[in-house]
C-alpha positions as CSV (number, residue, x, y, z in Angstrom):
1,M,68.5,39.0,46.8
2,E,68.7,42.7,45.7
3,T,71.1,44.3,43.2
4,R,71.3,47.9,42.4
5,T,73.1,48.8,39.2
6,A,73.8,52.5,38.6
7,G,75.8,54.6,36.1
8,A,75.8,52.9,32.8
9,E,77.2,55.7,30.7
10,G,77.0,56.2,26.9
11,G,80.4,56.6,25.3
12,P,81.4,58.6,22.2
13,G,80.1,57.6,18.8
14,K,82.4,55.3,16.8
15,R,82.1,53.4,13.6
16,A,81.5,49.7,14.2
17,G,84.5,47.5,13.3
18,S,87.0,50.4,13.2
19,N,90.3,50.2,14.9
20,P,90.6,51.9,18.3
21,G,91.3,55.6,17.9
22,T,90.2,55.7,14.2
23,A,87.1,56.9,12.4
24,L,86.0,59.1,15.3
25,R,83.7,61.9,14.7
26,P,85.4,65.4,14.6
27,D,82.6,66.8,16.8
28,P,82.9,66.9,20.6
29,Y,81.9,63.8,22.5
30,F,78.3,63.6,23.5
31,T,77.8,61.6,26.7
32,G,74.8,60.8,28.8
33,Q,74.2,58.8,31.9
34,I,71.6,56.1,32.7
35,Y,70.8,55.4,36.4
36,L,69.2,52.0,36.8
37,N,67.8,50.9,40.2
38,G,68.1,47.1,40.2
39,H,65.8,46.7,43.2
40,E,63.0,48.6,41.6
41,Y,63.4,46.4,38.5
42,A,63.2,43.3,40.6
43,M,60.2,44.6,42.6
44,R,58.3,45.3,39.4
45,Q,59.1,41.9,38.0
46,C,57.9,40.2,41.2
47,A,54.7,42.1,41.0
48,K,54.2,41.1,37.4
49,A,54.9,37.4,38.2
50,G,52.5,37.5,41.2
51,I,55.2,36.9,43.8
52,A,54.2,38.2,47.2
53,F,56.9,40.3,49.1
54,T,57.3,42.9,51.7
55,A,59.5,45.8,50.8
56,L,62.1,47.7,52.8
57,D,63.7,50.9,51.6
58,N,65.4,49.6,48.4
59,A,65.4,46.0,49.6
60,F,63.3,43.0,50.2
61,G,62.2,42.3,53.8
62,S,60.6,39.0,53.0
63,T,59.2,37.1,50.0
64,A,57.0,34.1,49.4
65,D,59.5,32.6,46.9
66,P,63.1,33.6,47.6
67,A,64.5,31.4,44.8
68,A,62.3,33.0,42.2
69,V,63.2,36.5,43.4
70,Q,66.9,35.6,43.2
71,R,66.4,34.4,39.6
72,I,64.8,37.7,38.8
73,C,67.7,39.6,40.4
74,D,70.3,37.5,38.5
75,G,68.3,38.2,35.3
76,L,69.4,41.8,35.3
77,T,72.3,41.2,32.9
78,D,74.2,43.5,30.5
79,Q,71.9,42.3,27.7
80,E,68.8,43.3,29.6
81,I,70.3,46.8,30.2
82,Y,71.2,47.1,26.6
83,R,67.6,46.4,25.6
84,F,66.4,49.0,28.2
85,A,68.9,51.6,26.9
86,G,68.1,50.9,23.3
87,K,64.3,51.4,23.8
88,W,64.9,54.9,25.2
89,L,67.7,55.9,22.8
90,A,65.2,55.1,20.0
91,R,62.7,57.6,21.5
92,L,64.9,60.4,22.9
93,P,66.7,62.9,20.8
94,H,70.5,62.4,20.4
95,P,73.3,64.1,18.3
96,F,73.5,61.4,15.6
97,T,72.1,62.4,12.3
98,T,70.6,60.0,9.8
99,A,73.8,60.1,7.9
100,D,75.8,59.2,11.1
101,E,73.5,56.2,11.6
102,Q,73.9,55.1,8.0
103,A,77.6,55.4,8.5
104,D,77.2,53.0,11.4
105,Y,78.1,55.4,14.2
106,R,76.6,54.1,17.4
107,W,76.6,54.5,21.2
108,Q,78.6,52.3,23.5
109,L,77.6,51.8,27.1
110,S,80.2,51.7,29.8
111,V,80.1,51.4,33.6
112,Q,80.7,54.6,35.5
113,Q,79.5,53.3,38.8
114,V,78.0,50.0,39.9
115,E,76.7,48.8,43.2
116,F,76.1,45.3,44.4
117,S,74.3,44.8,47.7
118,T,73.4,41.9,49.9
119,T,70.5,42.3,52.4
120,M,70.1,39.9,55.2
121,A,66.8,40.1,57.2
122,L,67.2,39.5,60.9
123,D,65.1,36.9,62.8
124,R,65.0,39.2,65.8
125,P,64.9,42.8,64.6
126,V,64.6,44.1,68.2
127,S,68.3,43.1,68.8
128,G,69.5,44.4,65.5
129,R,71.0,47.6,66.8
130,I,72.9,45.8,69.6
131,F,74.1,43.2,67.2
132,F,75.4,45.7,64.6
133,E,77.2,47.9,67.2
134,Q,79.0,44.9,68.5
135,L,79.8,43.8,65.0
136,I,81.4,47.2,64.3
137,R,83.5,47.0,67.5
138,D,84.8,43.6,66.6
139,N,85.7,44.5,63.0
140,I,86.9,48.1,63.3
141,D,90.3,47.2,61.9
142,I,89.0,45.3,58.9
143,G,90.1,48.2,56.6
144,R,93.8,48.1,57.5
145,P,96.1,47.3,54.7
146,D,97.0,43.9,56.3
147,K,93.3,43.0,56.7
148,V,91.6,44.5,53.6
149,N,92.9,41.6,51.5
150,I,90.5,39.4,53.4
151,V,87.6,41.2,51.7
152,F,89.1,41.9,48.2
153,G,91.6,39.0,47.9
154,R,94.4,41.3,46.7
155,L,97.8,42.1,47.9
156,I,98.3,45.6,49.3
157,R,101.8,47.0,48.7
158,L,102.7,50.0,50.8
159,R,106.4,50.2,49.7
160,G,108.5,49.6,46.7
161,K,108.4,51.0,43.2
162,N,104.7,50.3,42.6
163,P,102.8,50.8,45.9
164,T,99.1,50.2,45.8
165,P,97.3,53.6,45.3
166,G,94.5,54.8,47.5
167,S,93.8,54.9,51.2
168,F,92.9,51.8,53.2
169,R,90.9,52.5,56.3
170,T,87.7,51.7,58.2
171,Q,85.4,54.6,58.9
172,V,82.3,54.6,61.2
173,I,79.8,57.4,60.5
174,T,76.7,58.0,62.6
175,S,73.9,59.6,60.5
176,G,71.2,60.5,63.0
177,V,71.1,57.4,65.3
178,C,72.1,54.9,62.6
179,P,75.8,53.9,62.4
180,Y,77.5,53.1,59.1
181,L,80.6,51.0,58.6
182,Y,82.8,52.0,55.5
183,L,85.7,50.0,54.1
184,Y,87.8,51.5,51.4
185,Y,90.0,49.9,48.7
186,K,91.4,52.2,46.0
187,K,88.2,53.8,44.5
188,T,85.9,51.1,45.7
189,Q,84.0,51.2,49.0
190,V,82.0,48.7,51.0
191,K,79.3,50.2,53.2
192,Q,77.4,48.3,55.9
193,Y,74.5,49.4,57.9
194,L,71.3,48.3,59.6
195,K,68.3,49.0,57.3
196,E,65.2,50.1,59.1
197,G,66.4,48.2,62.2
198,R,65.4,44.9,60.5
199,A,68.1,43.9,58.0
200,L,71.9,44.0,57.7
201,R,72.8,45.7,54.4
202,T,76.2,45.2,52.8
203,E,76.9,47.3,49.7
204,T,80.1,47.2,47.5
205,T,80.3,50.2,45.2
206,I,82.8,50.0,42.3
207,N,83.8,53.4,40.9
208,Q,86.7,52.2,38.8
209,P,86.5,48.7,37.3
210,R,90.2,48.9,36.3
211,D,91.1,48.7,40.0
212,F,90.3,45.0,39.5
213,K,91.8,44.7,36.0
214,I,88.3,44.7,34.4
215,G,87.3,46.9,31.5
216,K,84.6,49.6,31.8
217,E,82.4,48.2,29.0
218,L,79.0,47.0,30.1
219,T,79.7,43.6,28.8
220,N,82.0,43.2,31.9
221,L,79.0,43.5,34.2
222,A,79.1,39.8,35.2
223,A,82.8,40.0,36.1
224,L,82.1,43.1,38.2
225,A,79.2,41.3,39.9
226,E,81.6,38.5,40.8
227,V,84.0,41.0,42.5
228,G,81.2,42.9,44.3
229,Y,79.3,39.9,45.7
230,T,82.5,38.1,46.6
231,A,83.6,41.2,48.6
232,N,80.2,41.2,50.4
233,R,80.3,37.5,51.2
234,R,83.9,37.6,52.5
235,L,83.1,40.5,54.8
236,L,80.1,38.8,56.1
237,D,82.0,35.5,56.5
238,A,84.7,37.2,58.5
239,E,82.2,38.9,60.7
240,C,80.3,35.7,61.2
241,I,83.4,33.8,62.2
242,S,84.3,36.5,64.7
243,H,81.1,35.8,66.5
244,D,81.5,32.0,66.5
245,P,83.3,30.8,69.6
246,A,85.3,27.6,69.4
247,A,83.8,24.3,70.7
248,G,84.7,23.1,74.3
249,A,87.3,21.0,76.0
250,A,87.7,18.5,73.2
251,A,88.8,21.1,70.7
252,L,91.1,22.7,73.3
253,D,92.6,19.3,74.1
254,A,93.1,18.5,70.5
255,L,95.0,21.7,70.0
256,T,97.2,21.6,73.1
257,S,98.0,17.9,73.2
258,P,100.9,16.4,71.2
259,V,100.2,14.5,68.0
260,I,101.9,11.4,66.6
261,S,102.0,11.6,62.8
262,P,101.4,8.5,60.5
263,A,105.2,8.4,60.2
264,C,105.5,8.1,64.0
265,T,106.8,11.6,64.4
266,Y,106.2,13.3,67.7
267,I,104.6,16.8,67.1
268,P,104.2,19.0,70.2
269,G,100.9,20.5,71.1
270,M,100.2,24.2,70.6
271,R,100.0,26.0,73.9
272,F,97.9,28.9,72.8
273,T,99.3,31.2,75.6
274,S,102.9,31.0,74.3
275,H,104.1,34.0,72.3
276,R,105.1,31.9,69.2
277,V,101.7,30.1,69.0
278,Q,99.9,33.4,69.4
279,A,102.0,34.8,66.5
280,L,101.2,31.7,64.4
281,L,97.4,32.0,65.1
282,S,97.4,35.7,64.3
283,A,99.2,35.0,61.0
284,C,96.6,32.4,60.2
285,C,93.9,35.0,60.7
286,A,95.6,37.4,58.2
287,L,96.3,34.6,55.6
288,A,93.0,32.8,56.0
289,L,91.0,34.2,53.1
290,R,93.6,34.5,50.4
291,P,91.8,33.0,47.4
292,A,95.0,31.2,46.1
293,G,96.2,30.2,49.5
294,F,99.6,31.1,51.0
295,T,103.2,29.8,50.8
296,S,105.9,29.4,53.4
297,R,107.3,32.7,52.3
298,D,104.0,34.4,53.1
299,L,103.9,32.9,56.5
300,R,107.5,34.0,57.2
301,H,106.5,37.6,56.1
302,Y,103.6,37.7,58.6
303,L,105.3,35.8,61.4
304,A,108.7,37.5,61.7
305,P,107.5,41.0,62.8
306,Q,105.3,39.5,65.6
307,L,108.4,37.7,66.9
308,G,110.6,40.8,66.8
309,K,112.6,39.5,63.9
310,T,113.1,40.2,60.2
311,A,112.1,37.7,57.6
312,E,115.8,37.0,56.9
313,D,116.3,36.0,60.5
314,M,114.0,33.0,60.2
315,T,115.3,29.8,58.7
316,S,113.5,27.5,56.3
317,G,113.6,24.8,59.0
318,Q,111.8,27.0,61.5
319,I,109.0,27.8,59.0
320,S,108.7,24.1,58.0
321,Y,108.4,23.2,61.7
322,D,105.6,25.7,62.2
323,L,103.8,24.5,59.1
324,R,104.0,20.9,60.3
325,R,102.5,21.9,63.6
326,L,99.7,23.8,62.0
327,R,98.9,20.9,59.7
328,A,99.1,18.3,62.4
329,H,96.5,20.2,64.5
330,Q,94.3,20.8,61.4
331,I,94.6,24.6,61.5
332,I,95.8,24.5,57.9
333,Q,95.8,22.0,55.0
334,R,97.9,21.7,51.9
335,I,96.3,22.5,48.6
336,P,96.6,19.4,46.4
337,H,99.3,19.4,43.7
338,S,100.8,22.7,44.9
339,R,103.2,24.1,47.6
340,S,100.5,26.4,48.9
341,Y,98.4,26.0,52.0
342,Q,95.0,27.3,53.2
343,V,93.5,27.8,56.6
344,T,90.6,25.4,57.3
345,P,87.3,26.8,58.4
346,E,87.6,25.2,61.9
347,G,91.2,26.4,62.1
348,L,90.1,30.0,61.4
349,S,87.5,29.8,64.1
350,I,90.0,28.5,66.6
351,A,92.6,31.1,65.6
352,L,90.2,34.0,65.9
353,F,88.8,32.9,69.2
354,L,92.1,32.1,71.0
355,T,93.9,35.3,69.9
356,R,91.0,37.5,71.0
357,V,90.5,35.6,74.3
358,T,94.2,35.9,75.1
359,Q,94.6,39.6,74.1
360,R,91.3,40.9,75.3
361,F,90.4,38.8,78.3
362,L,93.3,36.8,79.8
363,I,96.0,39.4,79.6
364,P,93.9,42.4,80.8
365,G,92.3,40.3,83.5
366,L,95.6,38.9,84.9
367,A,97.0,42.4,84.8
368,Q,94.3,43.6,87.1
369,L,94.7,40.6,89.5
370,T,98.5,40.5,89.7
371,G,99.7,44.0,88.6
372,T,99.9,47.3,90.5
373,G,96.9,48.8,88.9
374,P,94.2,50.7,90.7
375,P,93.1,48.9,93.8
376,G,89.5,49.8,93.2
377,S,89.1,47.8,90.0
378,P,85.9,45.6,90.0
379,L,87.9,42.5,89.3
380,R,90.4,43.1,92.1
381,Q,87.6,43.9,94.6
382,A,85.8,40.7,93.5
383,D,89.0,38.7,94.0
384,R,89.5,40.1,97.5
385,A,85.9,39.3,98.4
386,Y,86.2,35.8,97.2
387,K,89.4,35.2,99.2
388,A,87.8,36.6,102.3
389,A,84.8,34.3,101.9
390,I,87.0,31.3,101.5
391,T,89.0,32.3,104.6
392,D,85.8,32.7,106.6
393,L,84.5,29.3,105.4
394,A,87.8,27.7,106.4
395,Q,87.8,29.2,109.8
396,Q,84.2,28.1,110.4
397,A,85.1,24.6,109.3
398,S,88.0,24.5,111.7
399,I,85.9,25.6,114.6
400,A,83.2,23.1,113.8
401,A,85.7,20.3,113.7
């Protein structure tokens, strides 16, 4: 419910209606900066409207009318900022003379930096620190080039003639006792932290609008807001899904059992422990949140390296077979009137759950039980104690008989 807009910058004077690059003043540019705190604006408007609220540091902790507060936040538009800037530019001294103003020279506002934040108050603040630390551990790789498109919906090219500039990484910084999660994309960063132990704060700061093919003029504020809030929501959705285990035996049976299609075609089940199915589910995790969906070529690109192959080694028939299996088990669905696919919400939950269970639980656990690891591991000791207890019980039963 809270937006902070900062860094609307005044540009050089220019005659209205002139062509770009013409009729500029011969004098040096005069620039200024306006820092506007959107939360403070919203808080003052709430007080003026008589809406009760409790304030956190630069955020709302609670409010009597969330819908009204959201409308106030949404009302901080480019026109509202223009009115604010115009009021103060009319009062403060500036380098334009009366003759300049009569010649229709004027200031233009551009965006130097803008921040969009989403604050989610926790029902149980006492568990907030434990929740956030677990959330960081589960999503520490979200800033990798192959994962960052989940948040920003853009293809990252690391090779070729025009690689995507910038560094792509996740960074965890501890300031005092509070951890911060940073995600970087070009000159944009997403910061996530626990505010006052009571709310999860997600902030997207855009320092270069042209990274998203958007101009720097203030009139593009709505387009920048769409980018910022979408990035916040995608990150939160990915984190929420990672904490949502799949539903029980019915879902597992539906995934692993064969399916008979309407055309009476037998489609095998997906044994999630097989290497190929794990590769398919992992590819679905990476392709899940592409805004325009993915094609068979995209699936080939993600699937081949996990199978130790190149994209050229995989035939169209193999990819079609995999797409048919994923569709039959409702992991993906075809986008109408196109050749693209998208991962279903249930399919993404299943893919995330099963890949993590296999890689983080089953394989390490079986390695301790069957491998040649240290004999003193807790799991191996528990296994030996269990076997000894079963043996003792069997011996006692035999004597009693």
